VEXDREN-2710 file (C-alpha; in Angstrom, 1 decimal):
% VEXDREN-2710
k/r/px/py/pz
1/MET/10.6/17.8/-45.3
2/GLY/9.5/16.6/-41.8
3/ILE/9.7/13.9/-39.2
4/TRP/6.7/11.7/-38.3
5/THR/6.3/10.8/-34.6
6/ARG/3.6/9.4/-32.3
7/GLN/2.3/10.5/-28.9
8/GLY/-0.9/9.8/-27.1
9/GLY/-2.1/7.4/-29.8
10/GLN/-1.9/10.0/-32.6
11/ALA/0.7/10.4/-35.4
12/TRP/1.9/13.9/-36.3
13/ARG/4.5/15.5/-38.5
14/VAL/7.1/18.0/-37.4
15/PRO/8.2/20.1/-40.3
16/VAL/12.0/20.6/-40.8
17/ARG/13.1/23.3/-43.2
18/CYS/16.7/23.5/-44.4
19/SER/17.9/26.6/-46.2
20/SER/21.1/26.3/-48.3
21/GLY/21.9/30.1/-48.1
22/THR/25.5/30.5/-49.3
23/LEU/26.4/26.9/-48.5
24/THR/27.3/24.4/-51.2
25/GLY/24.9/21.6/-52.0
26/PHE/27.1/19.1/-50.1
27/ASP/27.4/21.3/-47.0
28/SER/23.7/22.1/-47.1
29/HIS/22.8/18.5/-47.1
30/LEU/25.2/17.7/-44.3
31/LEU/23.9/20.5/-42.1
32/CYS/20.3/19.6/-42.8
33/SER/21.0/16.0/-41.9
34/ARG/22.6/17.0/-38.6
35/ALA/19.7/19.3/-37.8
36/VAL/17.3/16.4/-38.4
37/LYS/19.2/14.1/-36.0
38/ILE/19.4/16.8/-33.3
39/LEU/15.7/17.5/-33.6
40/LEU/14.9/13.8/-33.6
41/GLY/16.9/13.3/-30.4
42/LEU/15.1/16.1/-28.7
43/LEU/11.8/14.7/-29.7
44/LEU/12.6/11.3/-28.4
45/ALA/13.9/12.7/-25.1
46/ALA/10.6/14.7/-24.7
47/LEU/8.5/11.6/-25.4
48/ALA/10.5/9.7/-22.8
49/TRP/9.8/12.3/-20.2
50/ALA/6.2/12.4/-21.2
51/THR/5.7/8.6/-20.8
52/PRO/4.8/7.7/-17.2
53/LEU/7.3/5.3/-15.6
54/PRO/5.8/1.9/-14.6
55/VAL/4.5/1.9/-11.0
56/ALA/6.4/-0.6/-8.8
57/ALA/4.2/-3.5/-7.5
58/GLN/3.0/-3.0/-3.9
59/PRO/4.4/-5.3/-1.2
60/LEU/1.7/-7.6/0.2
61/HIS/0.9/-9.3/3.5
62/LEU/-0.6/-12.8/3.3
63/VAL/-2.1/-14.3/6.5
64/LEU/-2.7/-18.1/6.8
65/THR/-5.5/-20.0/8.5
66/PRO/-4.0/-22.2/11.2
67/SER/-5.7/-25.4/10.2
68/GLN/-2.6/-27.4/10.9
69/LYS/0.5/-27.2/13.1
70/PRO/1.4/-23.4/12.9
71/THR/5.2/-23.9/12.9
72/ASP/5.2/-26.3/10.0
73/LEU/2.7/-24.1/8.2
74/LEU/4.7/-20.9/8.7
75/ALA/7.9/-22.6/7.3
76/ALA/6.0/-23.6/4.1
77/GLY/4.2/-20.3/4.0
78/GLU/7.3/-18.2/4.0
79/GLU/8.6/-20.3/1.0
80/PHE/5.2/-19.9/-0.6
81/GLY/5.4/-16.1/-0.1
82/GLN/8.8/-16.0/-1.8
83/ALA/7.5/-18.0/-4.8
84/LEU/4.4/-15.9/-5.1
85/GLY/6.4/-12.7/-4.8
86/LYS/8.6/-13.6/-7.7
87/LEU/5.5/-14.1/-10.0
88/TYR/3.7/-11.1/-8.6
89/GLY/6.7/-8.8/-8.8
90/ALA/7.0/-7.6/-5.2
91/PRO/7.7/-9.1/-1.7
92/VAL/4.9/-11.1/-0.1
93/ARG/5.2/-11.4/3.7
94/VAL/3.5/-14.4/5.3
95/THR/2.2/-14.9/8.9
96/VAL/0.0/-17.4/10.6
97/ALA/-3.1/-16.2/12.4
98/SER/-3.7/-17.2/16.0
99/ASP/-7.1/-18.7/15.2
100/TYR/-9.7/-18.8/12.4
101/ALA/-11.4/-15.6/13.6
102/ALA/-8.2/-13.7/13.5
103/VAL/-7.9/-14.2/9.8
104/ILE/-11.2/-12.4/9.2
105/GLU/-10.2/-9.7/11.6
106/ALA/-6.9/-9.1/9.7
107/LEU/-8.8/-8.6/6.5
108/ARG/-11.4/-6.3/8.2
109/ASN/-8.6/-4.2/9.8
110/ARG/-6.6/-4.2/6.6
111/THR/-3.5/-5.4/8.5
112/ALA/-3.4/-8.2/5.9
113/ASP/-3.9/-7.8/2.1
114/LEU/-4.5/-11.4/1.4
115/ALA/-5.6/-14.4/3.4
116/PHE/-5.7/-18.2/2.8
117/VAL/-9.3/-18.8/3.8
118/HIS/-11.4/-22.0/4.2
119/PRO/-14.9/-21.9/2.6
120/VAL/-16.8/-20.7/5.7
121/GLY/-14.0/-18.3/6.5
122/TYR/-14.4/-16.7/3.1
123/VAL/-18.2/-16.3/3.4
124/LEU/-17.7/-14.7/6.8
125/ALA/-14.9/-12.5/5.5
126/SER/-17.0/-11.4/2.5
127/ARG/-19.9/-10.5/4.9
128/GLU/-17.9/-9.0/7.7
129/ALA/-14.9/-7.5/5.9
130/LYS/-16.1/-7.2/2.3
131/ALA/-13.3/-9.5/1.2
132/ARG/-13.2/-10.8/-2.4
133/ILE/-12.2/-14.3/-3.5
134/VAL/-9.1/-14.3/-5.8
135/ALA/-8.6/-17.9/-6.6
136/ARG/-9.6/-21.3/-5.1
137/ASN/-7.4/-24.3/-4.4
138/LEU/-7.2/-27.4/-6.5
139/TRP/-7.0/-30.3/-4.1
140/HIS/-6.2/-33.8/-5.4
141/GLY/-7.4/-32.6/-8.8
142/LYS/-10.7/-31.4/-7.5
143/SER/-12.2/-28.0/-6.6
144/THR/-14.6/-29.5/-3.9
145/PHE/-14.2/-31.7/-0.9
146/THR/-16.4/-33.2/1.9
147/SER/-16.5/-33.5/5.6
148/ARG/-16.6/-36.8/7.5
149/ILE/-17.3/-37.8/11.0
150/TYR/-14.6/-40.3/12.1
151/VAL/-14.5/-42.9/14.8
152/ARG/-12.1/-45.6/15.9
153/ARG/-12.7/-48.9/14.2
154/ASP/-12.6/-50.8/17.6
155/SER/-15.3/-48.6/19.1
156/GLY/-18.1/-50.6/17.6
157/ILE/-19.8/-47.4/16.4
158/THR/-21.1/-47.7/12.8
159/THR/-23.8/-45.0/12.5
160/LEU/-24.3/-41.4/13.5
161/GLU/-27.1/-42.5/15.9
162/GLY/-24.5/-44.6/17.7
163/LEU/-22.7/-41.4/18.7
164/ARG/-25.6/-40.3/21.0
165/GLY/-24.2/-39.4/24.4
166/LYS/-20.6/-39.8/23.2
167/THR/-17.8/-37.2/23.0
168/ILE/-16.7/-35.4/19.9
169/ALA/-13.9/-33.0/18.9
170/PHE/-14.7/-30.4/16.3
171/VAL/-11.9/-28.3/14.9
172/ASP/-13.0/-24.6/15.2
173/PRO/-16.5/-23.0/15.3
174/SER/-15.6/-21.3/12.0
175/SER/-14.2/-24.4/10.3
176/SER/-16.1/-25.6/7.2
177/SER/-15.4/-29.3/7.4
178/GLY/-14.5/-29.3/11.1
179/TYR/-17.8/-27.8/12.3
180/THR/-20.2/-26.0/9.9
181/TYR/-21.0/-28.8/7.4
182/PRO/-21.0/-31.7/9.9
183/MET/-23.3/-29.7/12.2
184/VAL/-25.7/-29.0/9.3
185/LEU/-25.7/-32.8/8.6
186/LEU/-26.5/-33.5/12.2
187/ILE/-29.3/-30.9/12.3
188/GLN/-30.8/-32.2/9.0
189/ARG/-30.7/-35.8/10.4
190/GLY/-32.7/-34.6/13.4
191/LEU/-30.0/-35.5/15.9
192/VAL/-29.0/-32.0/17.0
193/ARG/-31.6/-29.5/18.2
194/ASP/-31.5/-25.7/18.5
195/ARG/-28.1/-25.6/16.8
196/ASP/-26.5/-27.0/20.0
197/PRO/-24.3/-30.1/19.6
198/LYS/-24.7/-30.8/23.4
199/THR/-28.3/-31.8/22.7
200/PHE/-26.8/-35.0/21.1
201/PHE/-23.2/-35.4/22.4
202/ARG/-22.3/-35.7/26.0
203/GLU/-19.2/-33.6/25.6
204/VAL/-18.0/-31.2/22.9
205/MET/-14.5/-29.8/22.4
206/PHE/-12.6/-27.9/19.8
207/ALA/-9.1/-29.2/18.9
208/GLY/-8.0/-26.1/17.1
209/ALA/-6.5/-27.9/14.1
210/HIS/-7.4/-30.9/11.9
211/ASP/-4.2/-32.8/12.7
212/ALA/-4.8/-32.3/16.5
213/ALA/-8.3/-33.6/16.2
214/MET/-7.2/-36.7/14.4
215/ARG/-4.5/-37.4/17.0
216/ALA/-7.1/-36.9/19.8
217/LEU/-9.3/-39.6/18.2
218/LEU/-6.4/-42.0/17.6
219/ASN/-5.2/-41.6/21.2
220/GLY/-8.7/-42.3/22.6
221/HIS/-9.3/-38.8/24.0
222/VAL/-12.7/-38.5/22.2
223/ASP/-15.1/-40.9/20.6
224/ALA/-15.5/-39.0/17.3
225/ILE/-14.2/-36.1/15.3
226/ALA/-15.3/-34.0/12.4
227/SER/-12.7/-33.3/9.7
228/PHE/-12.2/-33.2/5.9
229/ASP/-12.4/-36.3/3.7
230/MET/-8.7/-36.9/3.3
231/ALA/-7.7/-36.0/6.9
232/ARG/-6.9/-39.6/7.7
233/GLU/-4.6/-40.0/4.7
234/GLN/-3.0/-36.6/5.2
235/TYR/-2.2/-36.8/8.9
236/LEU/-1.7/-40.5/9.6
237/THR/1.2/-41.7/7.5
238/ASP/1.4/-45.1/9.2
239/PRO/-0.9/-47.5/7.4
240/ALA/-1.5/-49.4/10.7
241/GLU/-2.8/-46.1/12.3
242/ARG/-4.9/-45.3/9.3
243/ASP/-6.6/-48.7/9.6
244/LYS/-7.7/-47.9/13.1
245/ILE/-9.9/-45.0/11.9
246/ILE/-13.2/-45.2/9.9
247/PHE/-15.9/-42.7/9.1
248/VAL/-19.7/-43.2/9.8
249/ALA/-21.1/-40.1/7.8
250/GLU/-20.1/-37.8/5.0
251/THR/-21.5/-34.4/4.0
252/THR/-22.4/-33.0/0.6
253/PRO/-19.6/-31.5/-1.5
254/ILE/-18.0/-28.2/-0.2
255/PRO/-16.4/-25.6/-2.6
256/GLU/-12.6/-25.6/-2.1
257/ALA/-10.9/-23.0/0.0
258/GLY/-8.7/-20.3/-1.5
259/ILE/-7.1/-16.9/-1.2
260/ALA/-9.2/-13.8/-0.6
261/ALA/-8.2/-10.1/-0.9
262/ARG/-9.1/-7.4/1.5
263/ASP/-11.6/-4.7/0.6
264/GLY/-9.9/-1.8/-1.2
265/LEU/-7.1/-3.7/-2.8
266/GLY/-6.7/-2.2/-6.2
267/PRO/-8.0/-4.0/-9.3
268/GLU/-4.5/-4.1/-10.9
269/ILE/-3.0/-5.7/-7.9
270/PHE/-5.9/-8.1/-7.6
271/ALA/-5.5/-9.2/-11.2
272/LYS/-1.7/-9.6/-10.8
273/VAL/-2.1/-11.8/-7.8
274/ARG/-4.7/-13.9/-9.5
275/THR/-2.5/-14.4/-12.5
276/ALA/0.5/-15.3/-10.3
277/LEU/-1.5/-17.8/-8.3
278/VAL/-2.9/-19.6/-11.4
279/GLN/0.7/-19.9/-12.7
280/MET/1.7/-21.8/-9.5
281/ARG/1.1/-25.4/-10.6
282/GLY/3.0/-28.3/-12.1
283/PRO/6.3/-30.0/-11.0
284/ALA/8.1/-26.8/-10.1
285/TYR/5.6/-26.0/-7.3
286/ALA/4.3/-29.5/-6.4
287/SER/6.5/-30.1/-3.3
288/LEU/5.8/-26.6/-2.0
289/LEU/2.0/-26.7/-2.6
290/LYS/1.8/-30.1/-0.9
291/ARG/3.2/-28.6/2.3
292/MET/0.8/-25.7/1.9
293/TYR/-2.5/-27.4/2.8
294/ASP/-1.6/-30.4/0.6
295/ILE/-3.0/-28.6/-2.6
296/ASP/-2.2/-29.0/-6.3
297/GLY/-2.6/-25.4/-7.5
298/PHE/-5.2/-22.7/-8.0
299/GLU/-8.0/-21.7/-10.4
300/PRO/-9.9/-18.4/-10.7
301/ALA/-12.9/-18.2/-8.5
302/GLU/-16.0/-16.0/-8.1
303/ASP/-18.0/-15.0/-5.1
304/ARG/-21.1/-16.9/-6.4
305/ASP/-19.2/-20.2/-6.2
306/TYR/-19.7/-20.0/-2.4
307/ASP/-23.5/-19.5/-2.3
308/PRO/-24.0/-23.1/-1.1
309/VAL/-21.6/-22.3/1.8
310/ARG/-23.7/-19.2/2.6
311/ALA/-26.8/-21.3/2.9
312/ALA/-25.0/-23.6/5.4
313/VAL/-23.7/-20.6/7.4
314/GLU/-27.2/-19.1/7.6
315/LEU/-28.8/-22.5/8.6
316/LEU/-26.3/-22.8/11.4
317/GLY/-26.1/-19.1/12.3
318/VAL/-22.3/-19.0/12.2
319/ARG/-20.8/-15.7/13.5
320/PRO/-17.1/-14.8/13.9
321/ARG/-16.0/-15.2/17.5
END
């Protein structure tokens, strides 16, 4: 007789020999049965020790791009980190970078494992820090957006040419919709020369965040701003204020932003994070995601999705500050 067991993907038989000797048939059977149970218990214990224990998930650090008010973003980000951590299986700490360039630096220095990056930010991070895109945002049901150049309705400006000699607020030199794409548009229209916006505008400033740029325009501090296509709706909740702002130009579609992983993050962790992010959609996460860059959810993304952004970056010669 024997016991069949399995280890390492192979089945094998352990022979068990029971000898009756001077025992009666009943006693022999009982003794043999007990021997089998003991041997089986020893085998199971040995297999348990031989099977490697599951490795605990690694805690992660996620850094956010400060494209809106940092205090509000951090509050939503900490809640987002808790939700992501539950799906991923380990704590996810969240911080907000001081500026756009600091996000790339955090990935390059490996002080952050993950980063919420805008499209140009990802292209720069992949080039400068060998970062890899994990998943991209779904925003208002889309995986692309555009940049617009906004003016006040009462300014009388209705075309890009009408902005010659005026003042403009961009968001950040590394911003996709707040600088790179609108600058490419201005260059392609022949309005800006030598990649220098001051060859067309009288004064150029950087607001640091999209909401700050929109407020600067509304309050009359600048004649125009560059921001994403839903910035007016997102940051001006009063319909009367919204009606004061119009746009005079719009860029080609831009691939949505997303979450990137630092170089060297293990493939198992990368896959777990992607799976967790894709699960974050639907009513249970709607309120949280809206406060996190006003997004709907995530979908898997690949590096090649950002090739159009690379072309814009090369045309403009964008470099991290």
